C-alpha positions as CSV (number, residue, x, y, z in Angstrom):
1,M,-0.1,0.1,0.2
2,K,2.7,2.3,0.6
3,R,4.6,1.7,-2.5
4,V,1.3,2.5,-4.1
5,T,0.6,5.4,-2.3
6,R,4.7,6.5,-3.0
7,S,4.1,5.9,-6.9
8,L,0.9,7.9,-7.0
9,F,2.6,10.7,-5.1
10,F,5.8,10.9,-7.8
11,L,3.1,10.8,-10.5
12,I,1.4,13.8,-9.6
13,I,4.4,15.4,-9.0
14,L,5.7,14.6,-12.2
15,I,2.2,15.8,-13.9
16,S,2.5,18.8,-12.0
17,N,5.7,19.7,-13.5
18,T,4.9,19.0,-16.8
19,V,2.1,21.1,-16.9
20,F,3.4,24.0,-15.0
21,A,6.7,23.9,-16.6
22,Q,5.3,24.6,-20.1
23,R,5.6,28.6,-20.1
24,D,8.9,29.9,-20.4
25,Y,9.6,33.0,-18.4
26,S,12.8,33.7,-19.5
27,W,11.9,36.8,-21.0
28,Q,11.5,38.1,-17.6
29,D,15.5,38.0,-17.4
30,D,15.7,41.2,-19.5
31,Y,13.5,43.6,-16.6
32,T,15.1,44.6,-13.5
33,N,13.2,46.1,-10.2
34,V,10.3,44.9,-11.4
35,T,7.9,44.0,-8.7
36,N,4.3,44.2,-10.0
37,W,2.7,42.3,-13.3
38,W,1.7,45.0,-14.7
39,Q,5.2,46.3,-15.1
40,Y,5.5,43.5,-17.6
41,I,2.7,44.8,-20.2
42,T,3.8,46.5,-23.2
43,P,0.8,49.1,-23.4
44,V,1.1,49.6,-27.2
45,S,-1.9,48.0,-29.7
46,K,0.6,45.3,-30.6
47,Y,1.2,43.6,-27.4
48,M,-2.8,44.4,-26.1
49,G,-6.0,42.9,-26.8
50,P,-8.1,44.0,-29.9
51,F,-10.3,46.3,-28.5
52,S,-7.7,48.1,-25.8
53,L,-6.4,50.4,-28.4
54,P,-8.8,50.0,-31.6
55,V,-8.1,52.3,-34.6
56,P,-11.5,54.4,-34.3
57,S,-13.9,54.1,-37.1
58,V,-13.9,56.5,-39.9
59,Y,-17.0,58.7,-40.0
60,E,-18.7,59.5,-43.6
61,G,-18.7,63.2,-43.0
62,R,-22.4,63.8,-42.4
63,I,-25.0,63.4,-39.4
64,E,-27.2,60.2,-39.9
65,E,-31.4,60.6,-39.8
66,N,-31.8,58.0,-37.9
67,S,-30.9,56.3,-34.4
68,E,-29.6,53.0,-34.2
69,L,-29.6,50.6,-31.3
70,S,-27.5,47.6,-32.3
71,A,-26.1,44.3,-30.5
72,G,-24.1,41.7,-31.6
73,Y,-21.2,38.8,-31.8
74,S,-17.5,39.9,-32.5
75,Y,-14.7,37.3,-32.7
76,Y,-11.1,38.0,-33.3
77,E,-7.9,35.5,-34.1
78,H,-4.7,36.5,-33.7
79,T,-2.2,36.4,-36.6
80,K,0.7,35.4,-34.9
81,G,-0.7,32.6,-32.6
82,D,-3.6,30.5,-31.1
83,A,-5.2,33.5,-28.7
84,P,-9.3,33.7,-29.9
85,T,-11.4,36.3,-28.1
86,H,-15.2,36.2,-28.2
87,A,-17.1,39.0,-27.3
88,C,-20.5,41.0,-27.4
89,Y,-20.9,44.4,-28.4
90,T,-23.6,47.4,-27.9
91,R,-24.0,51.0,-29.3
92,L,-26.5,53.0,-29.5
93,Y,-26.3,56.4,-31.9
94,L,-28.7,59.1,-31.3
95,P,-29.5,62.3,-33.5
96,L,-29.8,65.2,-31.2
97,V,-30.2,67.9,-33.9
98,A,-31.4,66.8,-36.9
99,G,-28.7,67.5,-39.2
100,R,-26.5,68.8,-36.8
101,I,-25.5,67.2,-33.7
102,A,-25.7,63.3,-32.6
103,V,-24.1,61.2,-29.8
104,E,-22.9,57.8,-30.0
105,I,-22.1,55.3,-26.9
106,S,-20.5,52.0,-27.1
107,L,-19.4,49.2,-25.0
108,V,-18.2,45.8,-25.1
109,P,-20.2,44.3,-22.0
110,Y,-17.7,41.1,-21.8
111,E,-15.4,39.5,-23.9
112,S,-13.6,35.9,-22.9
113,Y,-10.1,35.0,-24.1
114,S,-7.5,32.4,-24.1
115,Y,-3.6,31.8,-25.0
116,S,-1.7,29.2,-25.8
117,D,1.3,29.2,-23.7
118,E,3.5,30.5,-26.7
119,M,1.2,33.7,-26.9
120,A,1.3,34.3,-23.3
121,D,4.6,34.7,-23.0
122,Y,4.7,36.8,-26.0
123,L,2.2,38.8,-24.9
124,H,3.4,38.9,-21.2
125,A,0.1,37.9,-19.8
126,Y,-0.4,36.7,-16.2
127,E,-2.9,34.0,-17.1
128,T,-3.6,32.6,-20.2
129,S,-7.5,32.9,-20.1
130,G,-10.2,34.9,-18.6
131,G,-13.0,37.4,-19.4
132,G,-14.1,40.6,-18.2
133,T,-16.0,44.1,-19.1
134,G,-14.6,46.7,-22.0
135,D,-14.3,50.5,-22.1
136,V,-17.2,52.8,-22.9
137,Y,-16.7,54.5,-25.7
138,I,-18.8,58.2,-25.9
139,N,-18.6,59.8,-29.7
140,T,-20.6,63.6,-30.1
141,Y,-20.1,64.6,-33.7
142,V,-21.0,68.0,-34.9
143,Q,-21.8,68.6,-38.5
144,V,-20.0,71.9,-39.3
145,L,-20.6,72.1,-42.9
146,H,-23.1,70.6,-45.4
147,E,-22.4,69.3,-49.0
148,K,-22.8,71.8,-51.5
149,N,-22.1,72.1,-55.1
150,I,-18.1,71.3,-54.7
151,R,-18.3,71.7,-50.9
152,P,-18.0,68.3,-49.0
153,D,-19.8,67.4,-45.7
154,I,-17.7,68.2,-42.7
155,T,-18.0,66.9,-39.3
156,L,-16.3,67.6,-36.2
157,R,-15.9,64.2,-34.0
158,Y,-14.9,64.6,-30.3
159,G,-14.6,60.6,-28.3
160,I,-13.4,59.7,-25.2
161,K,-12.7,56.3,-23.6
162,T,-13.3,55.6,-20.2
163,A,-10.7,53.6,-18.2
164,S,-13.4,50.6,-16.6
165,G,-11.8,47.9,-18.9
166,E,-10.4,44.7,-17.2
167,D,-7.5,42.4,-17.0
168,F,-4.7,44.8,-17.5
169,D,-2.5,41.8,-16.4
170,N,-3.5,40.0,-19.5
171,A,-2.8,42.8,-22.0
172,R,-6.4,43.2,-22.6
173,F,-7.2,47.1,-21.8
174,T,-5.1,49.7,-21.0
175,D,-7.3,50.8,-17.4
176,S,-6.8,54.4,-18.3
177,P,-8.8,56.8,-20.3
178,A,-8.2,58.2,-23.7
179,Y,-9.8,60.6,-26.2
180,Y,-9.8,61.9,-29.9
181,F,-10.9,64.5,-32.3
182,D,-11.0,64.2,-36.0
183,L,-12.6,66.3,-38.6
184,S,-14.2,64.1,-41.4
185,L,-15.0,64.7,-45.2
186,G,-17.3,63.1,-47.3
187,K,-18.7,63.9,-51.0
188,T,-21.4,62.6,-52.7
189,L,-20.4,61.0,-56.4
190,L,-23.6,59.7,-57.4
191,E,-27.2,59.5,-56.1
192,D,-30.8,58.8,-57.2
193,D,-33.9,57.4,-55.8
194,K,-32.4,53.9,-55.2
195,R,-28.6,54.5,-55.2
196,N,-26.1,56.5,-53.5
197,W,-22.3,56.5,-53.6
198,R,-19.7,58.6,-51.7
199,V,-16.1,59.1,-50.5
200,F,-14.7,60.0,-47.7
201,G,-11.9,60.6,-44.7
202,N,-10.8,61.7,-42.0
203,G,-7.7,63.4,-40.1
204,G,-7.2,64.3,-36.3
205,F,-5.7,63.7,-32.9
206,Y,-5.3,60.9,-30.3
207,C,-4.1,60.5,-26.8
208,W,-4.3,58.2,-24.3
209,Q,-2.6,57.4,-21.2
210,Y,-0.8,54.3,-20.0
211,E,1.2,53.0,-17.4
212,D,5.0,52.4,-18.2
213,G,6.9,49.7,-16.3
214,E,10.1,51.0,-17.3
215,K,9.4,54.5,-15.5
216,L,9.2,53.3,-12.0
217,E,9.4,56.8,-10.5
218,D,6.2,58.2,-12.6
219,N,4.5,55.4,-14.6
220,M,1.7,57.1,-15.7
221,M,2.8,58.1,-19.2
222,Q,0.9,59.7,-22.2
223,D,0.5,58.8,-25.7
224,D,0.0,61.1,-28.7
225,A,-0.9,60.1,-32.5
226,Y,-1.7,61.5,-35.6
227,L,-5.2,60.0,-37.0
228,F,-6.2,59.5,-40.5
229,G,-8.5,57.3,-42.8
230,I,-9.9,57.1,-46.3
231,G,-12.9,55.4,-47.6
232,T,-16.1,54.8,-49.5
233,S,-19.7,53.5,-49.4
234,Y,-22.4,52.4,-51.8
235,T,-26.1,52.1,-50.9
236,Y,-28.8,50.2,-52.9
237,K,-32.2,50.8,-51.5
238,D,-31.9,49.6,-48.0
239,W,-28.6,47.5,-48.9
240,K,-25.2,49.4,-48.2
241,I,-21.1,48.0,-48.5
242,K,-18.7,50.3,-46.7
243,G,-15.0,50.0,-46.7
244,D,-11.9,51.9,-45.5
245,F,-8.4,51.8,-45.1
246,S,-7.1,53.6,-41.8
247,G,-5.0,53.7,-38.7
248,Y,-3.1,56.3,-36.1
249,S,0.3,56.8,-35.7
250,G,2.0,57.2,-32.1
251,W,5.6,58.2,-31.0
252,K,5.8,54.8,-29.2
253,E,7.6,51.8,-30.9
254,D,4.8,49.5,-32.2
255,D,1.7,51.9,-31.8
256,K,1.3,52.9,-35.3
257,P,-1.2,50.3,-36.5
258,L,-2.8,50.2,-39.9
259,M,-6.2,48.1,-40.9
260,L,-8.7,47.6,-43.1
261,R,-12.0,47.8,-42.5
262,F,-15.3,46.0,-45.0
263,E,-18.9,46.6,-43.4
264,G,-22.5,45.4,-45.1
265,D,-26.2,46.0,-44.4
266,A,-28.7,44.0,-45.3
267,P,-32.5,44.9,-44.4
268,L,-34.2,42.6,-42.3
269,G,-37.9,43.9,-42.1
270,K,-39.1,47.7,-41.7
271,N,-36.6,49.0,-38.9
272,F,-34.1,45.7,-38.8
273,K,-30.8,45.0,-40.1
274,L,-28.3,42.7,-40.3
275,R,-25.1,44.5,-39.9
276,F,-21.6,42.4,-41.2
277,L,-18.0,43.5,-40.3
278,Y,-14.6,42.5,-41.2
279,E,-11.2,43.9,-39.9
280,R,-7.8,42.9,-40.8
281,G,-4.7,44.2,-39.5
282,L,-1.4,45.3,-41.4
283,R,0.7,46.8,-38.9
284,D,1.2,46.7,-35.1
285,Y,-2.6,45.7,-35.0
286,P,-1.9,41.9,-35.1
287,Y,-5.7,40.5,-35.4
288,N,-8.4,39.4,-37.8
289,G,-12.0,40.6,-37.0
290,F,-15.1,38.9,-37.7
291,H,-18.8,41.2,-36.6
292,A,-22.3,40.2,-37.0
293,R,-24.9,42.6,-35.3
294,L,-28.4,43.0,-35.1
295,V,-29.6,46.7,-35.6
296,Y,-33.0,48.1,-34.9
297,Q,-33.2,51.6,-36.7
298,F,-36.0,54.2,-35.4
299,G,-36.5,58.0,-35.9
300,S,-34.8,60.7,-34.6
301,I,-36.0,61.5,-30.8
302,W,-36.1,65.2,-31.4
């Protein structure tokens, strides 16, 4: 009996060593005076979760007429390894003054993720799986000029990001506020009773705070970036397709993400439509994203 007990004991020790010895923590040798795990995290888009420092969407230059309430599912795959992300997404868009002012609120109520051991080491994540609530984004849109003759639509956007996102130790959210503002310009190239074809672009400024593990005496730093994008959209009756190329360029290394977005709307009854999105990271954003959302459209509340 003692021999069996001794054998089981050594078997448990062997299994434990096999399970817990899979991760390679040798990268920690490059750090000195590190006492908190967050100091290992690299707070730039290349080494964070897909919702942590995303490229803001490219607006089409004009305030939309209808309000929208949408909810759906998002899936991201990491281009460098096994690190899937599953999330739910909500958004509310409200024109407050028709053709002049609108507000937008979006939130990831919950995301779940898992890393392979190699990806956890690559991102310096503390754990290999988990989940949590994301940040809240609040955007205000002001129509500066309406399209007329050769003059394009021009809209000013000011957006803020809260610090409500969780799991900074696992490289998911930044746990810090951010803000951005930009001007978007849009021009209609073709329009009739059924069709509308537009081109648009934006340019602005993006700023966020982050905790820098290398600056122990003053770890709350600030990163600034130029924000830019171009795109086009085509609408036929209630169907719509849209694509854009966008990014921002910060002063830190590995925080100059570029990405392509493709979006499509399909009518689903009188006030509902399905919206599908695909995102492909081109630089410093190592994710491909797939999104499906149900959109409820209703008139302006004022």
